[in-house]
MARDONU-588142 format. One line per 2 residues: number of its first residue (from 1); their letters; for each residue x, y, z of C-alpha. Coordinates in steps of 0.1 Angstrom, whole numbers, plus 2048, in hexadecimal, padded with zeros to 3 digits. Layout:
REM MARDONU-588142
NUM	A	X/Y/Z ~ ...
This chain:
REM MARDONU-588142
1	XX	783/925/83D ~ 76B/917/823
3	XX	748/922/82B ~ 72E/906/82E
5	XX	709/906/832 ~ 6F2/8E8/83D
7	XX	6CF/8E4/830 ~ 6B9/8C7/83C
9	XX	696/8C5/84B ~ 6A2/8AC/865
11	XX	6B2/8BE/882 ~ 6C4/89D/88D
13	XX	6D5/89B/86B ~ 6E2/8BF/86E
15	XX	6EE/8B8/892 ~ 6FE/898/886
17	XX	710/8A9/86A ~ 71D/8C5/881
19	XX	72A/8AC/89B ~ 739/893/882
21	XX	759/8A6/87C ~ 76D/8C3/88B
23	XX	763/8DB/86F ~ 77B/8F8/877
25	XX	799/8E1/87C ~ 793/8D4/859
27	XX	790/8F6/84A ~ 76A/8FA/848
29	XX	752/912/85A ~ 72C/90B/85C
31	XX	71E/92E/857 ~ 6F9/925/855
33	XX	6DF/90A/855 ~ 6BB/906/849
35	XX	69F/8EE/84E ~ 68F/8F1/82C
37	XX	698/8FA/808 ~ 687/91C/808
39	XX	699/927/828 ~ 6B9/919/81A
41	XX	6B6/92C/7F9 ~ 6B1/94D/80C
43	XX	6D0/946/821 ~ 6E5/93D/803
45	XX	6DC/95D/7F2 ~ 6E4/970/812
47	XX	703/95E/820 ~ 712/950/7FF
49	XX	721/930/80D ~ 73B/91E/7F8
51	XX	72E/8FB/7FF ~ 70B/8F1/807
53	XX	702/8CE/814 ~ 6DD/8CA/80B
55	XX	6C3/8AF/80F ~ 6B2/8A4/7EF
57	XX	68F/8A0/7FF ~ 683/8BE/813
59	XX	662/8D1/819 ~ 65B/8F3/807
61	XX	677/8EE/7EF ~ 68B/8CE/7E8
63	XX	6B0/8CC/7E2 ~ 6AD/8C8/7BC
65	XX	699/8E8/7B9 ~ 6B0/8FA/7D0
67	XX	6CF/8F1/7BC ~ 6BD/8FC/79B
69	XX	6B4/91E/7A9 ~ 6D7/924/7B7
71	XX	6E5/91C/795 ~ 6CE/936/786
73	XX	6DC/94F/79E ~ 6FF/948/78F
75	XX	70E/941/7B1 ~ 72C/92A/7B1
77	XX	71F/917/7CF ~ 72A/8F2/7D1
79	XX	70F/8D9/7DC ~ 712/8B8/7EE
81	XX	6F0/8A6/7EF ~ 6E3/890/80B
83	XX	6CF/872/800 ~ 6C1/850/809
85	XX	6C4/830/7F6 ~ 6A3/836/7E5
87	XX	6AC/858/7D7 ~ 6C2/84E/7BA
89	XX	6AC/85F/79F ~ 6AE/880/7B2
91	XX	6D4/87B/7B8 ~ 6D8/878/792
93	XX	6C6/899/78D ~ 6DB/8AA/7A8
95	XX	6FB/89D/798 ~ 6F0/8A9/776
97	XX	6EA/8CC/785 ~ 70E/8CC/791
99	XX	70E/8BE/7B5 ~ 732/8B3/7BC
101	XX	729/896/7D2 ~ 70D/884/7E4
103	XX	70C/874/807 ~ 6F6/858/812
105	XX	6E7/861/834 ~ 6E8/83E/842
107	XX	70C/839/838 ~ 719/85B/842
109	XX	739/85B/855 ~ 757/872/85C
111	XX	76C/865/83F ~ 750/868/825
113	XX	747/88B/830 ~ 76A/898/82F
115	XX	770/888/80D ~ 751/899/7FF
117	XX	75B/8BB/80E ~ 77E/8B7/7FF
119	XX	76F/8B1/7DD ~ 759/8CF/7E0
121	XX	776/8E5/7ED ~ 78C/8D9/7D0
123	XX	771/8E4/7B7 ~ 771/907/7C7
125	XX	797/90B/7C5 ~ 797/8FF/7A1
127	XX	787/920/797 ~ 76D/90F/780
129	XX	748/912/780 ~ 736/8F5/790
131	XX	724/8EB/770 ~ 744/8E9/75D
133	XX	758/8D8/779 ~ 75A/8B3/776
135	XX	76B/8A3/793 ~ 76B/87E/796
137	XX	74C/87E/7AC ~ 738/895/795
139	XX	72B/879/77E ~ 710/860/77E
141	XX	72B/845/77A ~ 737/84F/79C
143	XX	715/848/7AB ~ 717/825/79D
145	XX	73B/822/7AA ~ 733/82D/7CD
147	XX	714/816/7CF ~ 728/7F8/7C3
149	XX	744/800/7DB ~ 72B/7FF/7F8
151	XX	71D/7DE/7EB ~ 73F/7CD/7EA
153	XX	748/7DB/80C ~ 727/7CB/819
155	XX	71A/7EC/824 ~ 6FA/7E5/811
157	XX	6EF/7C3/81E ~ 6CA/7C3/813
159	XX	6C3/7B0/7F3 ~ 6A5/7C5/7E9
161	XX	6B9/7E5/7EE ~ 6D4/7D8/7D7
163	XX	6BA/7CF/7BD ~ 6AB/7F1/7BF
165	XX	6CD/802/7BB ~ 6D5/7EC/79D
167	XX	6B3/7F5/78E ~ 6B8/81B/794
169	XX	6DB/81A/785 ~ 6D1/804/768
171	XX	6E9/7E8/772 ~ 6DD/7C9/760
173	XX	6EE/7AF/776 ~ 6D8/792/77F
175	XX	6D8/77D/79E ~ 6E7/75D/78F
177	XX	709/74F/786 ~ 71C/76F/791
179	XX	741/772/78E ~ 758/78E/79B
181	XX	777/798/789 ~ 78F/7B0/798
183	XX	7A8/7BF/77F ~ 7C7/7CE/78F
185	XX	7DD/7E5/77B ~ 801/7DB/783
187	XX	812/7FC/77B ~ 801/813/794
189	XX	81E/82C/791 ~ 80F/837/770
191	XX	7F8/84C/785 ~ 815/864/78D
193	XX	816/870/769 ~ 7F3/87E/76A
195	XX	7E0/89C/779 ~ 7C0/895/78C
197	XX	7AB/89D/76D ~ 7C0/887/757
199	XX	7BD/86A/770 ~ 797/86D/76E
201	XX	798/86A/748 ~ 7B1/84E/749
203	XX	79C/83A/761 ~ 77D/83F/74C
205	XX	791/834/72D ~ 79C/814/73E
207	XX	779/80D/74A ~ 76A/812/728
209	XX	782/7F9/719 ~ 77B/7E0/734
211	XX	755/7E5/730 ~ 757/7E0/70B
213	XX	76C/7C0/70D ~ 758/7B0/729
215	XX	737/7B8/719 ~ 742/7A4/6FA
217	XX	743/785/710 ~ 72A/78A/72D
219	XX	70F/7A0/73C ~ 723/7B5/755
221	XX	729/7D4/769 ~ 74B/7E3/771
223	XX	759/800/785 ~ 77B/80E/790
225	XX	77B/806/7B5 ~ 79C/816/7BD
227	XX	7B6/824/7A5 ~ 7C5/806/794
229	XX	7A9/7EE/79F ~ 78B/7E7/789
231	XX	76F/7D1/796 ~ 759/7BE/77E
233	XX	73A/7AA/786 ~ 72D/794/76A
235	XX	713/77A/764 ~ 71E/759/756
237	XX	708/749/73B ~ 710/727/749
239	XX	722/71A/768 ~ 746/723/76E
241	XX	755/702/763 ~ 743/704/741
243	XX	74D/728/73C ~ 771/722/745
245	XX	77D/727/721 ~ 768/746/71C
247	XX	777/755/73C ~ 79A/74C/730
249	XX	793/75E/70F ~ 786/77C/722
251	XX	7A6/77D/737 ~ 7BC/77C/718
253	XX	7A9/798/707 ~ 7AA/7AE/725
255	XX	7CF/7A9/729 ~ 7D5/7B0/705
257	XX	7BF/7CF/701 ~ 7CB/7E0/721
259	XX	7EF/7DA/716 ~ 7E8/7E7/6F2
261	XX	7D4/806/6FC ~ 7E5/810/71C
263	XX	807/7FD/71D ~ 7FD/7EF/73F
265	XX	7FD/7CC/74C ~ 7E1/7BF/762
267	XX	7DB/7A3/77B ~ 7B8/794/77B
269	XX	7A8/784/799 ~ 789/76D/794
271	XX	771/764/7AF ~ 75D/744/7B3
273	XX	739/744/7A6 ~ 71E/755/7BA
275	XX	6F8/755/7B6 ~ 6ED/771/7CD
277	XX	6F2/797/7CD ~ 6FA/794/7F2
279	XX	718/77F/7E8 ~ 728/79B/7D3
281	XX	73D/7A6/7F1 ~ 749/782/7F7
283	XX	752/77F/7D2 ~ 766/7A0/7D4
285	XX	778/793/7F4 ~ 782/774/7E1
287	XX	791/789/7C5 ~ 7A5/79C/7DF
289	XX	7B3/77C/7ED ~ 7BD/772/7C9
291	XX	7CF/793/7C5 ~ 7E1/78D/7E5
293	XX	7ED/76D/7D5 ~ 7FA/780/7B7
295	XX	817/78A/7CD ~ 823/766/7CA
297	XX	81B/75E/7A6 ~ 825/780/798
299	XX	811/79A/786 ~ 800/798/764
301	XX	7EE/778/76C ~ 7CA/76C/770
303	XX	7C4/75C/792 ~ 7A5/747/79A
305	XX	798/745/7BD ~ 790/721/7B9
307	XX	7B6/71A/7B5 ~ 7C0/72A/7D6
309	XX	7B8/70A/7E9 ~ 7D5/6F9/7D8
311	XX	7EE/712/7E6 ~ 804/70B/805
313	XX	7FD/729/81B ~ 816/734/835
315	XX	808/73A/858 ~ 815/75D/854
317	XX	809/76F/873 ~ 81A/758/88D
319	XX	837/750/876 ~ 841/774/86F
321	XX	83C/77E/894 ~ 852/762/8A0
323	XX	86C/769/886 ~ 86C/78E/88E
325	XX	873/787/8B3 ~ 890/770/8AC
327	XX	89F/786/891 ~ 89E/7A4/8A7
329	XX	8AE/791/8C3 ~ 8CA/785/8AC
331	XX	8D2/7A8/8A1 ~ 8D0/7B6/8C4
333	XX	8EB/79E/8D0 ~ 8FE/79F/8AF
335	XX	8F8/77A/8A8 ~ 8FB/781/883
337	XX	900/75C/879 ~ 8DF/753/889
339	XX	8CE/770/879 ~ 8DA/764/857
341	XX	8CD/741/85E ~ 8AB/74F/868
343	XX	8A9/763/847 ~ 8B2/745/833
345	XX	897/731/845 ~ 87D/74B/83D
347	XX	888/74C/818 ~ 883/726/816
349	XX	860/729/826 ~ 856/744/80E
351	XX	862/730/7F0 ~ 84D/712/7FB
353	XX	82E/724/807 ~ 816/741/7FE
355	XX	81C/762/80E ~ 804/77F/808
357	XX	80F/7A2/7FD ~ 804/7B0/81F
359	XX	818/796/832 ~ 836/79C/81B
361	XX	835/7C1/823 ~ 830/7B8/848
363	XX	84F/7A2/847 ~ 863/7BC/835
365	XX	85C/7D6/84F ~ 864/7BE/86B
367	XX	886/7B7/85C ~ 88E/7DB/855
369	XX	881/7E6/877 ~ 899/7CE/888
371	XX	8B6/7DA/873 ~ 8AE/7FE/87C
373	XX	8AB/7F7/8A0 ~ 8CA/7E3/8A5
375	XX	8E4/7EE/88C ~ 8F6/80F/885
377	XX	8EE/824/867 ~ 911/81B/859
379	XX	90A/7F6/85A ~ 8E6/7FB/84D
381	XX	8F5/80D/82F ~ 90D/7F1/829
383	XX	8F1/7D8/82A ~ 8D6/7EB/817
385	XX	8EA/803/801 ~ 8DA/820/813
387	XX	8D1/82B/836 ~ 8AD/82D/82A
389	XX	8A1/80A/832 ~ 87F/80F/822
391	XX	889/81A/7FF ~ 887/7F7/7F1
393	XX	863/7F0/7FB ~ 854/7FC/7DA
395	XX	86B/7E4/7C7 ~ 85D/7C6/7D8
397	XX	83F/7BE/7C2 ~ 83F/798/7C4
399	XX	84B/779/7D6 ~ 86C/777/7C3
401	XX	874/79C/7CA ~ 870/795/7F0
403	XX	885/776/7EE ~ 8A0/788/7DB
405	XX	8A1/7A5/7F3 ~ 8A3/78D/811
407	XX	8BE/778/800 ~ 8D2/798/7F8
409	XX	8CF/7A3/81C ~ 8DA/781/828
411	XX	8F9/781/812 ~ 902/7A4/81E
413	XX	8FD/799/842 ~ 916/77D/83B
415	XX	92F/796/82E ~ 929/7AC/84D
417	XX	92D/78D/863 ~ 94E/784/852
419	XX	95B/7A8/857 ~ 951/7A7/87B
421	XX	963/786/87F ~ 982/794/86D
423	XX	982/7B2/884 ~ 980/79A/8A2
425	XX	99D/785/895 ~ 9B4/7A2/88E
427	XX	9AC/7B1/8B1 ~ 9B4/78F/8C1
429	XX	9D5/78D/8AE ~ 9DF/7B1/8B8
431	XX	9D6/7AA/8DC ~ 9EC/78B/8DC
433	XX	A09/79E/8CC ~ A05/7BA/8E6
435	XX	A07/7A1/903 ~ A24/78D/8F4
437	XX	A38/7A4/8DE ~ A58/79E/8F2
439	XX	A57/779/8E9 ~ A64/768/8C9
441	XX	A44/76D/8B4 ~ A3C/761/892
443	XX	A1E/763/87B ~ A18/73E/87F
445	XX	A18/73F/8A5 ~ 9FF/75B/8A7
447	XX	9E8/74B/88D ~ 9E9/72B/8A1
449	XX	9DF/73E/8C0 ~ 9BF/74C/8B1
451	XX	9B7/72D/89C ~ 9BB/739/879
453	XX	9D4/733/85D ~ 9F4/747/85B
455	XX	9EA/751/837 ~ 9C9/75F/842
457	XX	9D8/772/85F ~ 9F2/781/847
459	XX	9D5/78C/831 ~ 9C2/79B/84E
461	XX	9DF/7B0/85A ~ 9E5/7BE/837
463	XX	9BF/7C4/831 ~ 9B6/7D2/853
465	XX	9D6/7E3/85E ~ 9E5/7ED/83D
467	XX	A06/7DE/847 ~ A14/7BB/849
469	XX	A16/7A5/868 ~ A3C/7AB/86C
471	XX	A39/7D0/867 ~ A1D/7D2/881
473	XX	A32/7BE/89A ~ A51/7D3/894
475	XX	A3D/7F3/899 ~ A2D/7E5/8B8
477	XX	A50/7DD/8C7 ~ A5E/7FF/8BE
479	XX	A40/810/8CE ~ A43/7FB/8EE
481	XX	A69/802/8EF ~ A62/827/8EE
483	XX	A4B/824/90C ~ A65/80F/91F
485	XX	A80/829/918 ~ A6C/842/92D
487	XX	A75/82C/94B ~ A97/839/955
489	XX	A9E/81B/96B ~ A9F/803/94D
491	XX	AC0/7FD/93A ~ AC0/7FD/914
493	XX	AC9/7D8/913 ~ AAC/7D0/92B
495	XX	A94/7E3/914 ~ AA3/7D0/8F6
497	XX	A9C/7AF/908 ~ A78/7B9/90F
499	X	A70/7C3/8EB
């Protein structure tokens, strides 16, 4: 168990923290709590907790002074500071002193608390001193990132509060002609090559390049929202129509520089123009919609939100649900021909209309789910090349990938359908021979009975039975004669007549 201590002068905050998560289930144990900095310092000296969650503003001794004095004691205690929106200057000081994270009291939830505890716990297991340890959250840039993330998530919906945060963080964005750019790195798998520390450096390198390029064109602020997604807010000098060429040049330069420096391709989403800080969240959402559209147009492009109105959008929710029900029914009752027709209908729809990345994945799982539910593993392997239906999901990165996958599945279903039909025909032929082997049978007569050509029937016998029609008929008659010989009442000539 990782030993944790809580220090806050508000008893309700301490109670709230204790009840927010199941501490022991998550590997943590609260060993002490204090209501002021001096009491907290004494308990830290006595109990030596590994993680301390401490309020910045407290009576007798504030959180900053507490952290400084613990540092002087050479203890490896990890600090998570509690703050309010108006405490940014103090948060900066705490981070400089080596606090591994900070939590906003008004935004505190289970997920945020666990994430901060995990960051602190990781710094303990790394074996490094807190002042030397530099996790992603241990930087002033991370304060800016977390603040901007809350703004784009509309968790901060007060204009004065946003302005104050920008002032504290020295963000020079002004409330006029604002544009959001979301830059998505297309090759996210590059992440697999790096350690956690390398990822941190890699992200910062990309951000520095983006900052440098964008600042040559506009007043802007940028941050890495998630790995592979950089968000930029910029002020246009003039309106968007007038600045169109300038935006185009910025796009070209971003694509070129990221490719040259990091060998990565990017897709850029561009929002409509906004004039209020409270619209930053709306601008970011517009960019997200643009990136959804990148599934259709392919990666490595620049997509303007204002152009989305020109797209034919598929009413995907009902369309996919209706398709899924019908497709599942077809496979359940082995109506393969109808299933193929349904797939081809969907392919046509996707070619003609916009389908988002999320809807494409939804459709993929509906199809694979029906296959898994209604077909045997052997058949699935024939159709998909493996009994693992979900191995192809990562290869579907755009509209064409989805169409090609569905088309390939459709073609394989046709082959499967043909084989099923062939099996049915050969069984029908054998049944007819079994019931009529004593008659004067020919290939042509049997073919006529089951409505296929004599040439095709001859092929089926050789392909499915490994012997010719005549050989099969002769073997059948010999087999039946042997059975009749067991009947002592029958004469040889009678058996000959019957076979």
